[in-house]
VOROMAR-81800 format. One record per residue: residue in three letters; y, x, z of N, C-alpha, C in turn. Coordinates in steps of 0.02 Angstrom, whole numbers, plus 32768, in hexadecimal, padded with zeros to 4 digits. Example, Ala and Ser with C-alpha at 12.3 -4.5 7.8 and 13.67 -1.06 7.14 Angstrom:
<recs>
Ala7EE4829481867F1F826781867F5B82948186/Ser7F90828281627FCB82AC816580028285818A/
</recs>
This chain:
<recs>
MetC82DECCA4730C81FECD646E7C833ED2046D6/AspC809ED4546B6C81EED8946AAC84BED8B466C/MetC86DEDC34663C8A1EDC94632C887EDC045EA/LysC84DEDE245DDC831EDDE459AC821ED964584/LysC806ED7145B1C7F4ED2A45A0C833ED034598/ArgC864ED0F45C0C8A4ECED45BFC8C7ECFD457A/ValC8C4ED364561C8E0ED474522C8BEED2044E9/SerC87BED1744EBC858ECF444B7C86BECAA44B9/LeuC877EC8E44F4C88DEC4B44FBC8D2EC4044E3/GluC8FEEC6F44EFC946EC6944D9C949EC6F448B/LeuC91AEC8A446DC91DEC8F4422C91BEC4B4403/ArgC8F3EC1E441EC8EFEBD84405C8DFEBD843B9/HisC8A9EBFA43A8C891EBFD4364C8C4EC1E4333/ArgC8F2EC45434EC91FEC6C4324C909ECB54320/SerC920ECD542EEC911ED1E42EDC948ED424317/ProC938ED7C4333C967ED9F435FC9ACEDAC433B/SerC9A8EDB842FCC9E5EDC542D7CA14ED8C42D1/GluC9FBED5042DCCA24ED1242DDCA49ED04431D/ValCA35ED284353CA51ED194393CA90ED4143A0/ThrCAC7ED1F43B4CB08ED4243C6CB14ED44440E/GluCAF5ED164437CAFBED144480CAB7ED0D44A1/LeuCAACED3544D0CA6BED3544F4CA78ED37453F/ValCA65ECFF4562CA6EECF845A6CA2DECFA45CE/LeuCA20ED2C45F6C9E1ED344617C9E9ED374662/AspCA1CED15467DCA2DED1846C6C9F3ED0046EF/AsnC9E9ED244729C9BCED0D475BC971ED12474B/CysC95FED324713C91BED404704C905ED804727/ArgC8C7ED98471FC8B0EDD44740C8A8EE0C470F/SerC8C9EE43471EC8C3EE8046F2C880EEA14701/SerC86AEECA46D3C82BEEEF46DCC839EF3346FB/GluC82AEF39473AC833EF754760C87CEF8F475F/GlyC8A9EF5D4760C8F0EF6B4765C90EEF814721/LysC8EAEF7846EBC902EF8D46ABC909EF524679/ValC930EF5D4646C938EF2A4610C8F8EF2645E9/AspC8E1EEE745DBC8A3EEDF45B8C8A8EEA74588/GlyC88FEEAB454BC88CEE79451AC8C6EE7644ED/IleC8F8EEA144F6C933EEA144CBC930EEE144A0/ThrC932EED4445EC928EF0D4431C966EF134400/GluC964EF4343D5C999EF4E43A4C999EF17436D/GluC965EEEF436EC963EEB2433FC999EE81434C/PheC9B2EE844389C9EDEE57439BCA2FEE764380/SerCA2EEE854341CA63EEA84320CAAAEE87431D/AsnCAA9EE434327CAE9EE204325CAFDEE034369/LeuCADEEE1F439ECAECEE0743E3CB30EE1F43FA/GluCB5AEDEE4410CB9CEDFD4424CBA4EDF5446E/LeuCB7DEDCD448DCB7FEDC244D6CB39EDC644F4/LeuCB30EDF04527CAF0EDF4454DCAFEEDF04596/SerCADEEDBF45B6CAE9EDB245FDCAA6EDBD4624/LeuCAAAEDEC4654CA71EE024679CA82EDFE46C5/IleCA9BEDC646DBCAB5EDBE471FCA79EDB1474F/AsnCA75EDD64786CA43EDCD47B8C9FCEDCF479F/ValC9EAEE03477AC9A7EE09475EC981EE444780/GlyC99DEE6447B0C97DEE9947D3C980EEDD47B3/LeuC9B2EEE74786C9B5EF294763C9CBEF634792/ThrC9AAEF98478AC9BEEFD847ABC9D5F00B4777/SerC9CAEFFD4738C9D8F02B4705C9E4F00846C3/ValCA0FF028469BCA1EF0084655CA02F03A4620/AlaC9D5F0664633C9BBF0994608C997F07A45C9/AspC97AF04045D0C955F020459BC97CEFF04571/IleC9BAEFED457AC9E6EFBE4553C9E6EFDB450B/ProC9DAEFB444D8C9D9EFCC4494CA1DEFD84476/LysCA1FEFF5443ACA5CEFFD4418CA74EFBD43F7/LeuCAACEFA3440ACAC7EF6443F3CB13EF6F43DD/AspCB19EF7D439FCB5AEF8F4384CB90EF57438C/LysCB79EF19438ACBAAEEE2438ACBB6EEC343CE/LeuCB92EEDC4400CB9DEEC14443CBE3EED1445F/LysCC02EE9A4476CC47EEA14491CC48EE9244DC/LysCC1FEE6344F3CC20EE544539CBE0EE5D455D/LeuCBDDEE7F4592CBA0EE8F45B6CBA9EE7A45FD/GluCB82EE4B461ACB82EE344660CB49EE544684/LeuCB5AEE7F46B5CB24EE9F46DDCB30EE944729/SerCB53EE62473BCB66EE594782CB29EE4647AD/AspCB31EE5447EBCAFDEE454821CABAEE654810/AsnCAB8EEA547FECA7CEECA47F4CA82EF074824/ArgCA57EF394819CA54EF724849CA5CEFB44821/IleCA8CEFB047EECA97EFEB47C4CACAF01C47EB/SerCABCF05B47E7CAE6F08B480DCB01F0C447E0/GlyCAE6F0C447A1CAFBF0FB4770CADAF0F4472D/GlyCADAF12B4708CABAF12A46C7CADFF1044690/LeuCB24F1024699CB49F0DA4666CB55F1024623/GluCB37F13E461FCB3EF16345DFCB1CF13B45A8/ValCAE7F11645BACAC4F0F04587CAF1F0BC4565/LeuCB1DF09C4590CB47F06B4574CB77F0874541/AlaCB92F0C44555CBC3F0E6452ACBA3F0FA44E7/GluCB63F10B44E5CB41F11E44A8CB2BF0E6447C/ArgCB15F0AC449ACAF6F0774477CB1FF037446C/LeuCB53F0324492CB7CEFF4448ECBC4F00C447E/ValCBCEF0254446CC0FF0484434CC47F01B442A/AsnCC3BEFD94420CC70EFA84417CC7BEF794452/LeuCC61EF8E448CCC68EF6544C7CCB4EF5F44DC/ThrCCC5EF1F44ECCD09EF124500CD0FEEF94548/HisCCD8EED6455FCCD8EEBB45A3CC97EED245C8/LeuCC9DEEED4603CC65EF044628CC6BEEEC4671/AsnCC3BEEC7468ACC3BEEAC46CDCC05EED146F4/LeuCC1CEEFA4723CBEDEF1D474FCBF4EF0A4799/SerCC13EED247A7CC21EEBC47ECCBDFEEAF4812/GlyCBE1EEBE4851CBA7EEB3487ACB6EEEE64873/AsnCB7FEF204858CB4DEF56484FCB56EF8F4884/LysCB3AEFC94876CB38EFFD48AACB61F038489C/PheCB97F0304876CBC1F06A4866CBECF080489F/LysCBE8F0BC48B1CC0CF0D548EECC43F10848DB/AspCC39F12C48A5CC6BF15F4892CC89F1504850/IleCCC8F1654848CCE9F1584808CCCDF18647D4/SerCCB0F1BE47E5CC91F1EA47B5CC57F1CA478D/ThrCC36F19947ACCBFFF175478BCC16F14A4750/LeuCC57F13F474DCC73F114471CCC91F13C46E3/GluCC90F18046E6CCAEF1A946B2CC92F19C466C/ProCC4FF18F4663CC34F1864620CC58F14D45FA/LeuCC77F11E461FCC9BF0E845FECCD7F0FF45D5/LysCCECF13C45DFCD25F15545B8CD13F158456E/LysCCD5F158455FCCBBF15D4519CCB6F11A44F7/LeuCCD0F0E4451ACCD0F0A444FCCD1AF09244ED/ProCD30F0A444B1CD78F09B44A0CD91F054449D/GlnCD63F0254491CD74EFDC448BCD73EFB944CE/LeuCD60EFDB4503CD5AEFB84545CD9FEFA34560/LysCDA5EF634569CDE7EF464580CDE1EF2945C7/SerCDA6EF1445DACD9EEEF3461ACD63EF0E463F/LeuCD6CEF24467FCD36EF3D46A7CD39EF1D46ED/AspCD01EF044705CCFEEEE24744CCCEEF064774/LeuCCEAEF1C47ADCCC1EF4147DFCCC9EF1F4823/PheCCD8EEDF4823CCDFEEBC4862CCA2EEBF488B/AsnCCA9EEC848CCCC71EECA48FACC45EF0948F0/CysCC5FEF3B48D1CC3EEF7F48CDCC62EFAA4900/GluCC3CEFD9491FCC56F0024953CC93F02E493A/ValCC94F03C48FCCCC9F06648E0CD0DF04648E7/ThrCD10F00448EFCD50EFE248F8CD71EFF14939/AsnCD4AF00F4968CD65F01B49AACD87F05F49AF/LeuCD83F0854978CDA3F0C84975CDF2F0C24978/AlaCE12F0F34995CE5AF0F44992CE73F100494C/AspCEA6F0DB4938CEC3F0E048F4CE8FF0CD48BF/TyrCE64F0A048CDCE2DF08B48A2CE48F076485D/ArgCE79F046485CCE91F02C481ECEB7F05F47F3/GluCEE0F0864814CF06F0BA47F1CED4F0ED47D3/SerCEA1F0FC47F6CE6FF13047DFCE47F11647A5/IleCE36F0D747A6CE0CF0BA476ECE39F0B7472F/PheCE78F09F4736CEA4F09846FBCEB4F0DE46DE/LysCEB5F1104709CEC3F15446F2CE86F17046CF/LeuCE48F16146E9CE0BF17B46CCCDFDF155468B/LeuCE0FF1154685CDFFF0ED464BCE3FF0CD462E/ProCE66F0F9460CCEAAF0DE45F4CEA4F0A745C0/GlnCE69F09E45A2CE5FF0684570CE5EF0254591/LeuCE51F02245D5CE48EFE345F8CE8CEFBB45F7/ThrCE84EF7A45F0CEBDEF4A45FBCEB7EF27463D/TyrCE79EF13464FCE6CEEF2468FCE36EF1146B5/LeuCE45EF1546F8CE13EF2C4728CE0BEEF9475D/AspCDCEEEDC4763CDC1EEAB4794CDEDEE6B4789/GlyCDFCEE60474ACE21EE214738CE70EE2A473A/TyrCE87EE674745CECEEE6E474ACEE2EEB14723/AspCF20EEAD4705CF35EEE746E0CF56EF1A4713/IleCF71EF4F46F9CF8DEF844721CFC9EF6D474A/AspCFEAEF384733D025EF1E4758D010EEDF4784/AspCFCCEEDB4790CFB1EEA347BACFBDEE5D479E/CysCFC3EE5B475ACFC5EE16473BCF80EE01472A/GluCF71EDC44739CF2CEDAA4731CF1DED9B46E4/AlaCEE0EDAD46D2CECBEDA1468BCEC4ED584680/SerCED3ED404640CEC3ECFB462DCE7BECF5461D/AspCE62ECBA4610CE1DECAF4602CE08ECCE45C1/SerCE36ECD14593CE27ECE94551CE4BED2D4545/AspCE66ED49457FCE8BED8C4579CEC7ED87454C/GlyCEE4ED484543CF1FED41451ECF12ED3C44D3/GluCED2ED3E44BCCEC4ED3C4476CEBCECF4445E/GlyCEE3ECE24429CEDEECA04409CEFDEC66442C/AspCF1CEC734466CF3CEC3B448ACF75EC1D4464/GlyCF9FEC49444ACFD8EC314426CFC4EC0243EB/IleCF93EC1A43C5CF79EBF4438BCF63EBAF439D/GluCF3AEBAD43D6CF1FEB6A43EACF56EB3F4400/GluCF89EB594425CFC1EB33443ACFE7EB174403/AspCFF3EB4243CED019EB2A4394CFF4EAF54372/GluCFB1EAFE436ACF87EAC74349CF8CEA87436F/GluCF86EA8D43B3CF88EA4F43DCCFCBEA2D43D5/GluD003EA5543D7D044EA3843CFD04FEA18438E/GlyD034EA394359D039EA1B4317D011E9DB4311/GluCFD9E9DA432CCFB0E99C432BCFD2E9654351/SerCFF0E976438CD012E94443B4D050E9284390/GluD073E955436ED0AFE93D4346D099E90F430F/AspD064E92142EDD04EE8F642B6D036E8B242D2/PheD016E8B2430ACFFFE874432AD039E84A433D/GluD06DE8674356D0AAE841436AD0CDE820432C/GluD0D0E84A42F6D0EDE82E42B7D0C5E7F542A0/GluD083E7FA42A1D05AE7C1428BD064E78342B4/GluD06EE78F42F7D07AE7584324D0B9E7354314/AspD0F0E75F4307D130E74542F5D12FE71942B7/GluD10AE7374284D105E7124247D0E0E6CE4251/AspD0A9E6CF4279D085E6934287D0B3E65E42AB/GluD0DBE67642D9D106E64942FED13BE62942CF/GluD157E65342A2D184E639426ED167E6054241/AspD129E611422CD108E5E04205D0FDE59D4229/ValD0EBE5A0426AD0DEE5664292D11FE5404298/ValD157E56542A8D196E54442AFD1ACE51E426F/AlaD1A3E5444235D1B2E52541F7D188E4E841EB/GluD14CE4EA41F9D121E4AF41EBD137E4764219/AspD148E487425AD15EE44F4286D19EE42F426C/AspD1CCE4594252D20BE43E4237D1FEE40E41FD/AspD1CEE42341CFD1BEE3F74196D1A0E3B741AE/AspD174E3BD41E1D155E37D41F7D189E34F4218/AspD1BCE36E423FD1EEE348425CD21AE323422A/AspD22AE34741F3D252E32841BCD22EE2EF419B/AspD1EFE2FA418BD1C7E2C8416BD1BDE2884196/SerD1B3E29441D7D1A9E25E4203D1E8E235420E/GlyD221E25C420CD264E23B4212D26FE20E41D5/AspD261E2264199D26BE1FF415CD240E1C2415E/AspD1FEE1CB4175D1D4E1924176D1EBE15C41A9/GluD203E17441E3D21DE1454214D25BE11F41FB/AspD287E14741DED2C4E12741BFD2B2E0F1418D/GlyD282E1084161D26DE0D9412CD24FE09A4149/GluD225E0A5417DD206E06C4198D236E03F41BB/ValD267E05E41E1D298E0344205D2C4E00F41D2/AsnD2DCE036419FD309E013416DD2E4DFDF414B/GlyD2A3DFED413AD27BDFBA4116D272DF7B413F/AspD265DF834181D25EDF4941ACD29EDF2141B4/ValD2D5DF4941BDD315DF2441C3D325DEFB4185/AspD31FDF1E414AD32CDF01410AD304DEC14100/SerD2C4DEC84111D298DE8C4104D2AADE554134/GluD2BCDE654170D2D3DE2C41A0D311DE0B4186/GluD343DE35416DD37EDE184153D371DDEA4118/AspD345DE0240ECD335DDD840AED317DD9640C5/GluD2E8DD9A40F7D2CADD5A410FD2FFDD2E412C/GluD32DDD474155D362DD1D416FD38DDCFE413B/AspD39CDD274108D3C7DD0840D1D3A2DCD240AD/GluD360DCD940A2D338DCA8407DD336DC6740AA/AspD330DC6F40ECD32DDC33411AD36DDC114117/GluD3A7DC374116D3EBDC164115D3F3DBF040D5/GluD3DFDC0E409DD3E5DBED405CD3BDDBAB405A/GluD37EDBAB4077D354DB704076D376DB38409E/GluD394DB4D40D8D3B6DB184104D3F2DAFA40DF/AspD419DB2440BCD453DB0D4096D43DDADB4060/AspD407DAEE403AD3F1DAC44005D3D5DA81401E/GlyD3BADA82405DD39EDA434076D3D8DA15408C/GluD40EDA2F40A3D446DA0440B8D470D9EA407F/SerD477DA104049D4A3D9FD4012D480D9CF3FE0/SerD441D9D83FD4D421D9AE3FA3D3EAD9863FBF/ProD3EDD9443FB4D3B8D9183FCED373D9263FAE/ValD340D90D3FD0D2FED91A3FB6D2F3D8EA3F7D/LysD2D2D8FF3F4BD2C5D8D43F11D29BD8993F23/GlyD2AFD85E3F0AD289D8203F15D2A0D7FE3F53/GluD2C9D8183F7BD2E1D7F93FB8D320D7CD3FA7/LysD31ED78D3FB9D355D7603FA9D38AD7663FE0/ArgD3C8D75E3FC9D401D7653FF8D408D724401D/LysD409D7254062D412D6EB4088D455D6D04083/ArgD45AD68C4082D49DD66C407ED4B6D65E40BE/AspD4F9D66B40C5D51DD6604101D529D615410A/ProD51FD5F64144D527D5AE4152D56ED5974141/GluD5A1D5C3414ED5E6D5B44141D5F4D5A740F8/AspD5CED5D040CED5D9D5C54087D5BFD5834070/GluD58AD5684091D56FD5284080D59FD4F24095/AspD5C0D4F540CCD5F1D4C240DDD62CD4C040B3/AspD643D4FA4099D679D4F94069D666D4D7402A/GluD628D4DF4015D613D4BB3FD8D614D4713FE2/AspD601D456401BD5FFD410402BD644D3F2402B/AspD674D4134046D6BBD3FC4048D6D5D3F54001/AspD6C5D4243FD8D6DED41F3F95D6C4D3E13F6F/GluD68BD3CF3F82D670D3973F63D697D3593F7A/
</recs>
């Protein structure tokens, strides 16, 4: 797919001014030049043209808000003056895998005061003696060259920007979450204690009630037995003892 058609597809029914990131990797440039990108992309902040067969950046438009430009794996060997003139706020430039042989071809980048990161990995210029020292001397505004600073410390993914804020936010969220968990656990424990107290009262009441009712029934049974022994049943005649009858006969 050629670059111009790829640009129209990437718009996705948006106007160029609405686009902030444009990725055109692996499409085909027109005769080794940038095609289909105009100054209408006024809010573009990231442009990626990896492996598109570029030999020149002469046709890149003026993009005042562009910060990151990916040009790796092309065949560019010079002509960086255009970048210095038209991309004044560029902070990250990736030229790895291109045809730069001499440090002098990189001199135009001195006119990019915001440039913080430059990547020249797999370019012939990296084979020169004192390559890193020479580049940092030529471009004092640089913080990272090929992913490392002047002290050979590796760059972070975000170049150290915003990490502290994100970590603080994550820590704050985790602390709030732990506090909520503690409160939930306390509520559960309190509910369990209440349930245990209620069940204990119910069990005591049931046991006491059963014991009391059994005792009452036993008392009633004992009273009935006593009444039956002490008082004769109504209507029942008392049997006479034979000895009493003999005594009566003798008296006569």
